[in-house]
C-alpha positions as CSV (number, residue, x, y, z in Angstrom):
1,X,36.5,-30.0,159.7
2,X,33.0,-31.0,159.2
3,X,31.6,-31.8,163.0
4,X,30.2,-35.5,162.5
5,X,26.5,-36.3,162.8
6,X,27.1,-38.6,165.8
7,X,28.6,-35.5,167.8
8,X,26.8,-32.9,166.6
9,X,23.0,-34.2,167.5
10,X,23.8,-37.0,170.3
11,X,20.5,-36.0,171.9
12,X,18.4,-36.2,169.0
13,X,19.7,-39.7,168.1
14,X,19.2,-41.1,171.7
15,X,15.7,-39.5,171.3
16,X,15.0,-41.6,168.1
17,X,15.9,-44.6,169.4
18,X,13.9,-44.2,172.3
19,X,11.0,-43.8,170.6
20,X,12.0,-46.8,168.3
21,X,12.4,-49.3,170.8
22,X,8.8,-47.6,172.8
23,X,7.2,-47.6,169.7
24,X,7.6,-51.8,169.4
25,X,6.8,-52.6,172.6
26,X,9.4,-54.6,173.9
27,X,8.5,-57.5,176.5
28,X,10.4,-57.5,179.6
29,X,13.5,-59.7,177.9
30,X,13.8,-56.7,175.1
31,X,12.3,-59.0,172.6
32,X,9.6,-59.0,170.0
33,X,9.0,-61.9,167.9
34,X,8.8,-61.5,163.6
35,X,5.5,-62.3,162.9
36,X,4.2,-59.6,165.8
37,X,5.5,-56.5,163.7
38,X,4.8,-58.0,160.5
39,X,1.2,-58.1,161.2
40,X,0.8,-55.1,162.9
41,X,0.2,-52.5,160.6
42,X,0.7,-49.6,163.2
43,X,4.1,-50.3,164.3
44,X,5.2,-50.5,160.7
45,X,4.0,-47.2,159.6
46,X,5.0,-45.6,162.4
47,X,8.5,-46.7,162.1
48,X,8.4,-45.3,157.8
49,X,6.7,-42.3,159.5
50,X,9.9,-41.6,161.0
51,X,11.9,-41.5,157.8
52,X,12.2,-37.5,157.4
53,X,13.5,-37.2,160.9
54,X,16.0,-39.7,161.1
55,X,17.5,-38.6,157.9
56,X,18.1,-35.3,159.9
57,X,20.1,-36.7,162.9
58,X,21.4,-40.0,160.6
59,X,23.6,-41.3,157.8
60,X,21.5,-42.6,156.6
61,X,23.0,-43.7,152.3
62,X,23.9,-47.2,153.5
63,X,20.2,-48.6,154.7
64,X,18.5,-49.1,151.7
65,X,15.2,-47.8,152.6
66,X,16.5,-44.4,152.2
67,X,18.2,-45.6,148.6
68,X,16.6,-44.4,145.7
69,X,15.1,-47.4,143.5
70,X,15.8,-49.5,146.2
71,X,13.7,-52.5,147.1
72,X,13.6,-54.4,150.0
73,X,11.1,-56.9,151.5
74,X,10.9,-55.8,155.9
75,X,12.1,-51.7,155.1
76,X,11.2,-51.3,158.9
77,X,13.0,-53.7,160.2
78,X,15.9,-52.1,157.9
79,X,15.8,-48.9,159.9
80,X,15.2,-50.4,162.9
81,X,17.9,-52.6,162.8
82,X,20.2,-49.5,161.1
83,X,19.3,-46.8,163.1
84,X,20.1,-48.8,166.6
85,X,23.0,-50.7,165.5
86,X,24.2,-47.4,164.8
87,X,23.6,-45.7,168.8
88,X,25.2,-48.7,170.1
89,X,22.8,-51.3,170.5
90,X,22.7,-54.5,169.7
91,X,20.4,-56.1,166.9
92,X,20.1,-60.7,168.0
93,X,17.8,-62.4,165.5
94,X,17.0,-66.3,165.9
95,X,15.4,-68.5,164.7
96,X,12.1,-69.7,167.2
97,X,9.1,-72.2,166.4
98,X,6.0,-70.6,167.3
99,X,3.1,-73.7,166.7
100,X,2.0,-76.1,163.9
101,X,-0.8,-76.1,161.4
102,X,-2.3,-78.8,159.6
103,X,1.3,-81.1,160.2
104,X,4.3,-78.6,159.3
105,X,5.7,-76.2,162.2
106,X,5.3,-72.6,161.8
107,X,9.1,-71.1,162.9
108,X,9.3,-67.2,163.0
109,X,11.9,-64.8,164.5
110,X,12.6,-63.2,167.2
111,X,14.7,-60.3,167.4
112,X,16.3,-58.8,171.0
113,X,17.0,-56.0,171.2
114,X,19.9,-54.5,174.3
115,X,22.4,-51.7,174.5
116,X,26.4,-53.2,174.3
117,X,28.3,-51.3,177.4
């Protein structure tokens, strides 16, 4: 029987998760705002540049950014959420109001990332 990737490459998978979390520069509550990530193209590029390495150690057929001819609005979020969840992290999203502009409220999502115990 073939050895599962999660067993065979446990150390490499943990290293990738740690690098993804380091790229995000989470705050003290282990969270990041979506608009911060959307406006930081360096972080997006760093995450997307890891696609080839991620494919070596994770089964990615169920993740949209890795499917040929598939499009998604925010592939970097799909990669983060999919990979971190496979390693036992919880990826919580909650709406948050960040201010007002021209009488309209501006909201975004706050992503909190933590490890399941």
